[in-house]
FIGU-591715 format. One record per residue (C-alpha): residue in one letter; y, x, z. Coordinates in steps of 0.25 Angstrom, whole numbers, plus 5000, padded with zeros to 4 digits. Layout:
<recs>
AYXZ...
</recs>
This chain:
<recs>
M526852655518T528052585513D528952605501I530052645511H529152755518N528452845509P527752975514Q528253045501Q529653035506N529253165513K529253275502L528053355507L527253235506K527853185493A527453325487L525953305490P525053285478I524653135478E523253155483D523653235495Y524853145497E523853025498R522953095507I523953115517L524652985515V523652895523H523852985535L525352975535E526052885546L527452835544T528252865556E529652825560M530452935565S531652925575P532753025579G532453105590E530953075590I530053205593L528953215584F528353335593H528853415604S528853565606G527353605610E526853485606K525653485596L525953405583E525153275581Y525753235568V526453285555Y527753215551F528253195536P529653145537T530153045526D531653005529C531953085542F531953215548M531453295560S531853425567L531053535573L531853565586Y531553685596D532053665610T532453785619E532153805634D533653765637G533553635630A534253675617T533653615603T533753675589E533153625577I532253715569A531853635558S532153505551I531053425543G531353305534N530553235522D530253365515G529453415527V528453385539V528653395554G527253455560V527053595553G526553655565I525253565564F524753645551M525453775555T524853795569G524453665574A525053705587A526253645595M527653685590P528753735598F529753635593R529853485593A530153395581M531153285582V531553175572Q533053185568S533253055560T532652915558G531652895548Y530152905545A529053015543Y527553005540R526653085550I525153125550S524353165561Q524053315562N522553305560L522753225547F523853315543M522953445545E521853385537E522753375525F523353515528R522053585528R521753535514Q522853645510G523153555499S524653515495L525153475509Y524653605515H525553685505K526753585506L526753605521L526653755520S527753755511Y528553665520T528253745533Q528953865525V530153775523L530153735537I530153885541T531353915531Q532153795537T531853855551A532353985548Q533553935541M533953855552A533853975561V534854045552C535753935550N535953905566R536154055567F537154085556H537853955552K538953875557V538553735563D539253655552Q538353725542Q537053705551L537553555552C537653545537R536153605535F535653515546L536253385539L535853425525L534453445529S534353315537F535053235525D533953295516W532953215524L533553085526P533752965516T535252945521N536453025522E536652995537L535953065548A535852995562I535953115571T536953155582Q537753285583E537053325596L535653325590I536153405578S536753505587N535453515595M534653535582L535553645577G535653715591V537253705591R538253635600R538553485598E539953525596G539653615585I538953505577T540153395580E541153505575A540353535562A540053385559G541453355561K541853465551L540753415540Q541353275543Q542853315540E542353385527G541753255523L540353295523I539753215534H540053095541C539653085557R539652965565R538952955579G537552995578H537553005562I537953105551A538153065536V538253165524L539453135515D539453255507R538053315505E538553425495G539753465505L538753475516E537853565508A539053655505R539353665520S537953695524C537453845526E536453895516C535253845526Y535153705520Q535053745506V533953855510V533053765517K533253665506T532853755495E531653805503F531153655505E531253635491R530653765486L529453755495L529153605495A529253605480A528253725478
</recs>
């Protein structure tokens, strides 16, 4: 391990008591993440659990006609692979890396050894699963009732909560696929936010200029999810 990369950059791991953390630490493998990398496909059995530190991933559902929508985002306050301890079965969605960075991974067998102890990691993961359910439900509400610019604000705010910089390398086409809206809608919404001085867009990149302004333009969904994260993971 280096000073630059530390498993405790992941808030779930940081919240563990020292004895539990040290027991799992020896099994954690630092892994570089690249945008577009698929951690697992729909129908595949999961081999690893991933704890992001300075990047984030999306859980994506692909319809039969080729459309894609995001059902949850996971950053440094979460874990990719809840299916391993919930059912152990393959999941009907895929997990894709959305930003450059790193994560620590552990094999499912070693992970389940620790989970079955029913110690602090066990309870933290159950609380996190509740958070993930809340986020998925809130995304469904957001996509059904809120405007595209509000959805974009919510997406950006969550993304920047997990990143060490205020700039995200992502295309508007990719955002439109994740939100399940037309690309033209994202272009128009991003243009409005840029005109208001909230963000700056350049090809393949979006930077936040006014965080408070972005929160004010967002719908309530961002704050609902953030509050639930803080409440359950601090419990």
